[in-house]
N, CA, C and O atoms as a GROMACS GRO file, in nm:
protein
  376
    1MET      N    1   0.081  -0.119   0.000
    1MET     CA    2   0.000   0.000   0.000
    1MET      C    3   0.087   0.126   0.000
    1MET      O    4   0.040   0.233  -0.041
    2LEU      N    5   0.208   0.116   0.044
    2LEU     CA    6   0.294   0.234   0.046
    2LEU      C    7   0.319   0.288  -0.094
    2LEU      O    8   0.322   0.409  -0.114
    3LYS      N    9   0.336   0.198  -0.191
    3LYS     CA   10   0.357   0.244  -0.328
    3LYS      C   11   0.233   0.316  -0.380
    3LYS      O   12   0.245   0.418  -0.449
    4TRP      N   13   0.115   0.263  -0.349
    4TRP     CA   14  -0.009   0.329  -0.392
    4TRP      C   15  -0.022   0.467  -0.328
    4TRP      O   16  -0.058   0.564  -0.394
    5ASP      N   17   0.008   0.475  -0.198
    5ASP     CA   18  -0.004   0.603  -0.128
    5ASP      C   19   0.092   0.707  -0.185
    5ASP      O   20   0.055   0.822  -0.206
    6ALA      N   21   0.215   0.666  -0.210
    6ALA     CA   22   0.314   0.758  -0.267
    6ALA      C   23   0.273   0.801  -0.407
    6ALA      O   24   0.285   0.918  -0.443
    7LEU      N   25   0.225   0.705  -0.485
    7LEU     CA   26   0.182   0.738  -0.621
    7LEU      C   27   0.063   0.833  -0.618
    7LEU      O   28   0.056   0.928  -0.696
    8ARG      N   29  -0.032   0.808  -0.528
    8ARG     CA   30  -0.148   0.896  -0.516
    8ARG      C   31  -0.105   1.039  -0.483
    8ARG      O   32  -0.153   1.135  -0.543
    9ARG      N   33  -0.014   1.052  -0.386
    9ARG     CA   34   0.035   1.186  -0.350
    9ARG      C   35   0.102   1.255  -0.469
    9ARG      O   36   0.077   1.373  -0.494
   10ASP      N   37   0.186   1.181  -0.542
   10ASP     CA   38   0.254   1.238  -0.658
   10ASP      C   39   0.155   1.278  -0.767
   10ASP      O   40   0.169   1.383  -0.830
   11LEU      N   41   0.054   1.193  -0.790
   11LEU     CA   42  -0.047   1.225  -0.891
   11LEU      C   43  -0.129   1.347  -0.850
   11LEU      O   44  -0.161   1.432  -0.934
   12GLU      N   45  -0.163   1.356  -0.722
   12GLU     CA   46  -0.237   1.473  -0.674
   12GLU      C   47  -0.156   1.600  -0.695
   12GLU      O   48  -0.211   1.703  -0.734
   13GLY      N   49  -0.025   1.594  -0.669
   13GLY     CA   50   0.062   1.709  -0.693
   13GLY      C   51   0.071   1.742  -0.840
   13GLY      O   52   0.069   1.859  -0.878
   14PHE      N   53   0.080   1.638  -0.924
   14PHE     CA   54   0.087   1.656  -1.068
   14PHE      C   55  -0.038   1.725  -1.121
   14PHE      O   56  -0.030   1.820  -1.198
   15VAL      N   57  -0.156   1.675  -1.078
   15VAL     CA   58  -0.282   1.733  -1.122
   15VAL      C   59  -0.298   1.875  -1.066
   15VAL      O   60  -0.337   1.966  -1.139
   16GLY      N   61  -0.269   1.892  -0.939
   16GLY     CA   62  -0.285   2.023  -0.876
   16GLY      C   63  -0.198   2.130  -0.937
   16GLY      O   64  -0.237   2.246  -0.941
   17LYS      N   65  -0.082   2.092  -0.984
   17LYS     CA   66   0.011   2.191  -1.041
   17LYS      C   67  -0.022   2.225  -1.187
   17LYS      O   68   0.046   2.308  -1.247
   18HIS      N   69  -0.124   2.162  -1.243
   18HIS     CA   70  -0.169   2.199  -1.376
   18HIS      C   71  -0.265   2.318  -1.371
   18HIS      O   72  -0.309   2.367  -1.475
   19ASP      N   73  -0.297   2.364  -1.252
   19ASP     CA   74  -0.379   2.484  -1.237
   19ASP      C   75  -0.299   2.603  -1.288
   19ASP      O   76  -0.182   2.618  -1.254
   20TYR      N   77  -0.360   2.688  -1.370
   20TYR     CA   78  -0.289   2.800  -1.430
   20TYR      C   79  -0.234   2.899  -1.327
   20TYR      O   80  -0.144   2.977  -1.357
   21ARG      N   81  -0.289   2.896  -1.204
   21ARG     CA   82  -0.241   2.988  -1.100
   21ARG      C   83  -0.117   2.934  -1.028
   21ARG      O   84  -0.054   3.006  -0.951
   22ASN      N   85  -0.084   2.811  -1.054
   22ASN     CA   86   0.030   2.749  -0.986
   22ASN      C   87   0.162   2.813  -1.030
   22ASN      O   88   0.183   2.839  -1.148
   23ARG      N   89   0.249   2.839  -0.934
   23ARG     CA   90   0.381   2.895  -0.963
   23ARG      C   91   0.493   2.801  -0.917
   23ARG      O   92   0.611   2.828  -0.939
   24VAL      N   93   0.456   2.691  -0.852
   24VAL     CA   94   0.555   2.597  -0.799
   24VAL      C   95   0.586   2.493  -0.906
   24VAL      O   96   0.494   2.435  -0.964
   25PRO      N   97   0.713   2.468  -0.935
   25PRO     CA   98   0.747   2.369  -1.039
   25PRO      C   99   0.717   2.226  -0.993
   25PRO      O  100   0.708   2.197  -0.874
   26PHE      N  101   0.702   2.139  -1.091
   26PHE     CA  102   0.681   1.997  -1.064
   26PHE      C  103   0.807   1.938  -1.002
   26PHE      O  104   0.918   1.975  -1.038
   27THR      N  105   0.788   1.846  -0.910
   27THR     CA  106   0.902   1.766  -0.863
   27THR      C  107   0.924   1.654  -0.965
   27THR      O  108   0.836   1.628  -1.047
   28ASP      N  109   1.038   1.590  -0.960
   28ASP     CA  110   1.063   1.478  -1.051
   28ASP      C  111   0.961   1.366  -1.030
   28ASP      O  112   0.915   1.305  -1.126
   29ALA      N  113   0.926   1.340  -0.903
   29ALA     CA  114   0.828   1.235  -0.873
   29ALA      C  115   0.692   1.270  -0.931
   29ALA      O  116   0.623   1.183  -0.984
   30GLU      N  117   0.653   1.395  -0.920
   30GLU     CA  118   0.523   1.437  -0.976
   30GLU      C  119   0.524   1.429  -1.129
   30GLU      O  120   0.426   1.387  -1.190
   31ALA      N  121   0.634   1.469  -1.189
   31ALA     CA  122   0.645   1.468  -1.334
   31ALA      C  123   0.638   1.326  -1.391
   31ALA      O  124   0.587   1.307  -1.502
   32SER      N  125   0.687   1.229  -1.318
   32SER     CA  126   0.685   1.091  -1.368
   32SER      C  127   0.566   1.012  -1.315
   32SER      O  128   0.550   0.894  -1.349
   33SER      N  129   0.482   1.073  -1.234
   33SER     CA  130   0.374   0.999  -1.168
   33SER      C  131   0.275   0.939  -1.265
   33SER      O  132   0.229   0.827  -1.244
   34TYR      N  133   0.240   1.011  -1.371
   34TYR     CA  134   0.140   0.956  -1.462
   34TYR      C  135   0.194   0.833  -1.536
   34TYR      O  136   0.120   0.738  -1.562
   35ARG      N  137   0.324   0.834  -1.570
   35ARG     CA  138   0.384   0.716  -1.634
   35ARG      C  139   0.388   0.598  -1.538
   35ARG      O  140   0.359   0.485  -1.577
   36ARG      N  141   0.425   0.625  -1.413
   36ARG     CA  142   0.427   0.516  -1.313
   36ARG      C  143   0.287   0.460  -1.291
   36ARG      O  144   0.271   0.340  -1.273
   37ALA      N  145   0.186   0.546  -1.292
   37ALA     CA  146   0.048   0.500  -1.273
   37ALA      C  147   0.008   0.408  -1.389
   37ALA      O  148  -0.053   0.303  -1.366
   38PHE      N  149   0.041   0.448  -1.512
   38PHE     CA  150   0.009   0.362  -1.627
   38PHE      C  151   0.082   0.228  -1.617
   38PHE      O  152   0.024   0.123  -1.644
   39GLU      N  153   0.208   0.233  -1.579
   39GLU     CA  154   0.286   0.109  -1.567
   39GLU      C  155   0.228   0.017  -1.460
   39GLU      O  156   0.220  -0.104  -1.480
   40MET      N  157   0.190   0.074  -1.348
   40MET     CA  158   0.135  -0.009  -1.240
   40MET      C  159   0.001  -0.070  -1.281
   40MET      O  160  -0.026  -0.187  -1.253
   41MET      N  161  -0.083   0.009  -1.346
   41MET     CA  162  -0.214  -0.042  -1.387
   41MET      C  163  -0.201  -0.145  -1.499
   41MET      O  164  -0.281  -0.238  -1.507
   42ALA      N  165  -0.101  -0.130  -1.584
   42ALA     CA  166  -0.080  -0.224  -1.694
   42ALA      C  167  -0.005  -0.349  -1.649
   42ALA      O  168   0.003  -0.446  -1.723
   43GLY      N  169   0.050  -0.346  -1.528
   43GLY     CA  170   0.119  -0.463  -1.476
   43GLY      C  171   0.260  -0.479  -1.529
   43GLY      O  172   0.305  -0.591  -1.552
   44ARG      N  173   0.330  -0.369  -1.549
   44ARG     CA  174   0.467  -0.377  -1.597
   44ARG      C  175   0.550  -0.465  -1.505
   44ARG      O  176   0.542  -0.455  -1.383
   45GLN      N  177   0.630  -0.551  -1.564
   45GLN     CA  178   0.715  -0.640  -1.486
   45GLN      C  179   0.809  -0.559  -1.398
   45GLN      O  180   0.878  -0.469  -1.446
   46GLY      N  181   0.810  -0.591  -1.270
   46GLY     CA  182   0.897  -0.525  -1.175
   46GLY      C  183   0.838  -0.399  -1.113
   46GLY      O  184   0.899  -0.341  -1.023
   47ALA      N  185   0.721  -0.356  -1.160
   47ALA     CA  186   0.662  -0.232  -1.106
   47ALA      C  187   0.631  -0.246  -0.957
   47ALA      O  188   0.636  -0.149  -0.882
   48TRP      N  189   0.601  -0.366  -0.915
   48TRP     CA  190   0.568  -0.390  -0.775
   48TRP      C  191   0.684  -0.454  -0.700
   48TRP      O  192   0.673  -0.478  -0.580
   49GLY      N  193   0.792  -0.482  -0.768
   49GLY     CA  194   0.904  -0.548  -0.700
   49GLY      C  195   0.873  -0.692  -0.671
   49GLY      O  196   0.929  -0.751  -0.578
   50SER      N  197   0.783  -0.751  -0.750
   50SER     CA  198   0.739  -0.888  -0.726
   50SER      C  199   0.844  -0.987  -0.772
   50SER      O  200   0.905  -0.970  -0.878
   51ASP      N  201   0.864  -1.090  -0.693
   51ASP     CA  202   0.956  -1.196  -0.730
   51ASP      C  203   0.891  -1.299  -0.821
   51ASP      O  204   0.959  -1.388  -0.871
   52LEU      N  205   0.761  -1.287  -0.844
   52LEU     CA  206   0.692  -1.387  -0.926
   52LEU      C  207   0.737  -1.383  -1.071
   52LEU      O  208   0.717  -1.479  -1.145
   53HIS      N  209   0.798  -1.271  -1.114
   53HIS     CA  210   0.847  -1.264  -1.251
   53HIS      C  211   0.983  -1.330  -1.264
   53HIS      O  212   1.030  -1.354  -1.375
   54ASP      N  213   1.046  -1.358  -1.154
   54ASP     CA  214   1.174  -1.426  -1.153
   54ASP      C  215   1.150  -1.573  -1.187
   54ASP      O  216   1.062  -1.637  -1.128
   55ARG      N  217   1.227  -1.627  -1.279
   55ARG     CA  218   1.206  -1.765  -1.325
   55ARG      C  219   1.215  -1.865  -1.210
   55ARG      O  220   1.133  -1.957  -1.201
   56GLU      N  221   1.313  -1.850  -1.121
   56GLU     CA  222   1.327  -1.943  -1.009
   56GLU      C  223   1.208  -1.933  -0.915
   56GLU      O  224   1.157  -2.034  -0.868
   57ALA      N  225   1.163  -1.812  -0.888
   57ALA     CA  226   1.049  -1.794  -0.798
   57ALA      C  227   0.923  -1.851  -0.862
   57ALA      O  228   0.841  -1.910  -0.792
   58ALA      N  229   0.906  -1.833  -0.992
   58ALA     CA  230   0.788  -1.887  -1.061
   58ALA      C  231   0.790  -2.040  -1.055
   58ALA      O  232   0.686  -2.102  -1.035
   59THR      N  233   0.907  -2.099  -1.074
   59THR     CA  234   0.919  -2.244  -1.065
   59THR      C  235   0.886  -2.292  -0.924
   59THR      O  236   0.815  -2.391  -0.906
   60LEU      N  237   0.939  -2.222  -0.825
   60LEU     CA  238   0.910  -2.256  -0.686
   60LEU      C  239   0.761  -2.244  -0.658
   60LEU      O  240   0.704  -2.331  -0.592
   61ALA      N  241   0.697  -2.138  -0.707
   61ALA     CA  242   0.553  -2.119  -0.685
   61ALA      C  243   0.475  -2.233  -0.749
   61ALA      O  244   0.380  -2.284  -0.689
   62ALA      N  245   0.512  -2.274  -0.870
   62ALA     CA  246   0.443  -2.383  -0.938
   62ALA      C  247   0.460  -2.514  -0.862
   62ALA      O  248   0.365  -2.591  -0.848
   63THR      N  249   0.581  -2.538  -0.812
   63THR     CA  250   0.606  -2.659  -0.734
   63THR      C  251   0.525  -2.657  -0.606
   63THR      O  252   0.467  -2.758  -0.567
   64THR      N  253   0.521  -2.543  -0.540
   64THR     CA  254   0.444  -2.530  -0.416
   64THR      C  255   0.296  -2.553  -0.442
   64THR      O  256   0.230  -2.620  -0.364
   65ILE      N  257   0.245  -2.499  -0.551
   65ILE     CA  258   0.104  -2.518  -0.585
   65ILE      C  259   0.076  -2.665  -0.611
   65ILE      O  260  -0.025  -2.718  -0.566
   66ALA      N  261   0.165  -2.732  -0.684
   66ALA     CA  262   0.148  -2.874  -0.712
   66ALA      C  263   0.150  -2.955  -0.582
   66ALA      O  264   0.070  -3.047  -0.564
   67ASP      N  265   0.241  -2.919  -0.491
   67ASP     CA  266   0.246  -2.988  -0.362
   67ASP      C  267   0.118  -2.966  -0.281
   67ASP      O  268   0.067  -3.058  -0.218
   68LEU      N  269   0.067  -2.844  -0.283
   68LEU     CA  270  -0.057  -2.814  -0.210
   68LEU      C  271  -0.175  -2.890  -0.269
   68LEU      O  272  -0.261  -2.937  -0.195
   69ARG      N  273  -0.180  -2.900  -0.402
   69ARG     CA  274  -0.289  -2.976  -0.464
   69ARG      C  275  -0.281  -3.124  -0.426
   69ARG      O  276  -0.383  -3.186  -0.396
   70ALA      N  277  -0.161  -3.179  -0.427
   70ALA     CA  278  -0.145  -3.320  -0.390
   70ALA      C  279  -0.185  -3.342  -0.244
   70ALA      O  280  -0.251  -3.440  -0.212
   71GLU      N  281  -0.146  -3.251  -0.157
   71GLU     CA  282  -0.183  -3.261  -0.015
   71GLU      C  283  -0.334  -3.247   0.002
   71GLU      O  284  -0.394  -3.317   0.084
   72ASN      N  285  -0.394  -3.159  -0.075
   72ASN     CA  286  -0.539  -3.142  -0.071
   72ASN      C  287  -0.609  -3.272  -0.108
   72ASN      O  288  -0.702  -3.314  -0.040
   73GLU      N  289  -0.564  -3.336  -0.216
   73GLU     CA  290  -0.624  -3.464  -0.258
   73GLU      C  291  -0.603  -3.573  -0.153
   73GLU      O  292  -0.694  -3.651  -0.126
   74ARG      N  293  -0.485  -3.577  -0.093
   74ARG     CA  294  -0.458  -3.677   0.012
   74ARG      C  295  -0.553  -3.657   0.129
   74ARG      O  296  -0.609  -3.753   0.180
   75LEU      N  297  -0.570  -3.532   0.170
   75LEU     CA  298  -0.658  -3.503   0.283
   75LEU      C  299  -0.804  -3.531   0.250
   75LEU      O  300  -0.879  -3.577   0.336
   76ARG      N  301  -0.846  -3.505   0.127
   76ARG     CA  302  -0.983  -3.536   0.086
   76ARG      C  303  -1.008  -3.686   0.094
   76ARG      O  304  -1.112  -3.732   0.142
   77SER      N  305  -0.910  -3.762   0.047
   77SER     CA  306  -0.922  -3.908   0.051
   77SER      C  307  -0.927  -3.957   0.195
   77SER      O  308  -1.007  -4.044   0.229
   78GLU      N  309  -0.842  -3.902   0.280
   78GLU     CA  310  -0.840  -3.940   0.422
   78GLU      C  311  -0.973  -3.905   0.489
   78GLU      O  312  -1.024  -3.983   0.569
   79LEU      N  313  -1.027  -3.790   0.456
   79LEU     CA  314  -1.156  -3.748   0.513
   79LEU      C  315  -1.267  -3.840   0.466
   79LEU      O  316  -1.354  -3.878   0.545
   80ALA      N  317  -1.266  -3.876   0.337
   80ALA     CA  318  -1.368  -3.968   0.285
   80ALA      C  319  -1.359  -4.103   0.355
   80ALA      O  320  -1.462  -4.163   0.388
   81SER      N  321  -1.238  -4.151   0.378
   81SER     CA  322  -1.219  -4.279   0.448
   81SER      C  323  -1.271  -4.270   0.592
   81SER      O  324  -1.334  -4.363   0.642
   82ALA      N  325  -1.244  -4.157   0.658
   82ALA     CA  326  -1.291  -4.139   0.795
   82ALA      C  327  -1.443  -4.133   0.800
   82ALA      O  328  -1.505  -4.187   0.892
   83ARG      N  329  -1.504  -4.068   0.703
   83ARG     CA  330  -1.651  -4.062   0.698
   83ARG      C  331  -1.710  -4.200   0.675
   83ARG      O  332  -1.807  -4.238   0.740
   84ASP      N  333  -1.649  -4.275   0.582
   84ASP     CA  334  -1.696  -4.410   0.556
   84ASP      C  335  -1.683  -4.497   0.680
   84ASP      O  336  -1.773  -4.576   0.711
   85ALA      N  337  -1.572  -4.484   0.752
   85ALA     CA  338  -1.552  -4.564   0.873
   85ALA      C  339  -1.654  -4.527   0.979
   85ALA      O  340  -1.704  -4.613   1.051
   86ALA      N  341  -1.687  -4.400   0.988
   86ALA     CA  342  -1.787  -4.356   1.086
   86ALA      C  343  -1.925  -4.409   1.049
   86ALA      O  344  -2.009  -4.429   1.138
   87ARG      N  345  -1.951  -4.431   0.922
   87ARG     CA  346  -2.080  -4.485   0.878
   87ARG      C  347  -2.080  -4.638   0.874
   87ARG      O  348  -2.181  -4.700   0.844
   88GLY      N  349  -1.968  -4.698   0.906
   88GLY     CA  350  -1.957  -4.843   0.910
   88GLY      C  351  -1.927  -4.908   0.776
   88GLY      O  352  -1.945  -5.028   0.759
   89ARG      N  353  -1.880  -4.827   0.681
   89ARG     CA  354  -1.844  -4.881   0.550
   89ARG      C  355  -1.695  -4.907   0.545
   89ARG      O  356  -1.618  -4.830   0.603
   90PRO      N  357  -1.652  -5.011   0.479
   90PRO     CA  358  -1.507  -5.031   0.464
   90PRO      C  359  -1.451  -4.932   0.365
   90PRO      O  360  -1.512  -4.904   0.262
   91GLY      N  361  -1.335  -4.878   0.396
   91GLY     CA  362  -1.270  -4.781   0.309
   91GLY      C  363  -1.166  -4.849   0.223
   91GLY      O  364  -1.140  -4.969   0.240
   92PRO      N  365  -1.105  -4.776   0.131
   92PRO     CA  366  -1.000  -4.835   0.046
   92PRO      C  367  -0.877  -4.866   0.129
   92PRO      O  368  -0.842  -4.794   0.223
   93GLU      N  369  -0.813  -4.974   0.093
   93GLU     CA  370  -0.690  -5.016   0.163
   93GLU      C  371  -0.576  -4.924   0.120
   93GLU      O  372  -0.560  -4.896   0.001
   94THR      N  373  -0.496  -4.877   0.216
   94THR     CA  374  -0.380  -4.793   0.182
   94THR      C  375  -0.253  -4.859   0.225
   94THR      O  376  -0.145  -4.804   0.205
   0.00000   0.00000   0.00000
């Protein structure tokens, strides 16, 4: 949220200084704020400092997701077996 807050402040300064009565020059941050806003909204790689664009991090994320899905399936199967046992039905042999 800090990046959004800083960008909002810079954009407000940029817009406010377009008033014809303004005599204060733009700061560098204000002058570049509209480009940064477009980049953030368009999802430019690295605009958020995200590691997900890093190949190693993306591979790790995919592996983690695959592991979580496998664990989810294992737990679903275990839960189904426990429900069957509670109902007096034989479950699959493991």
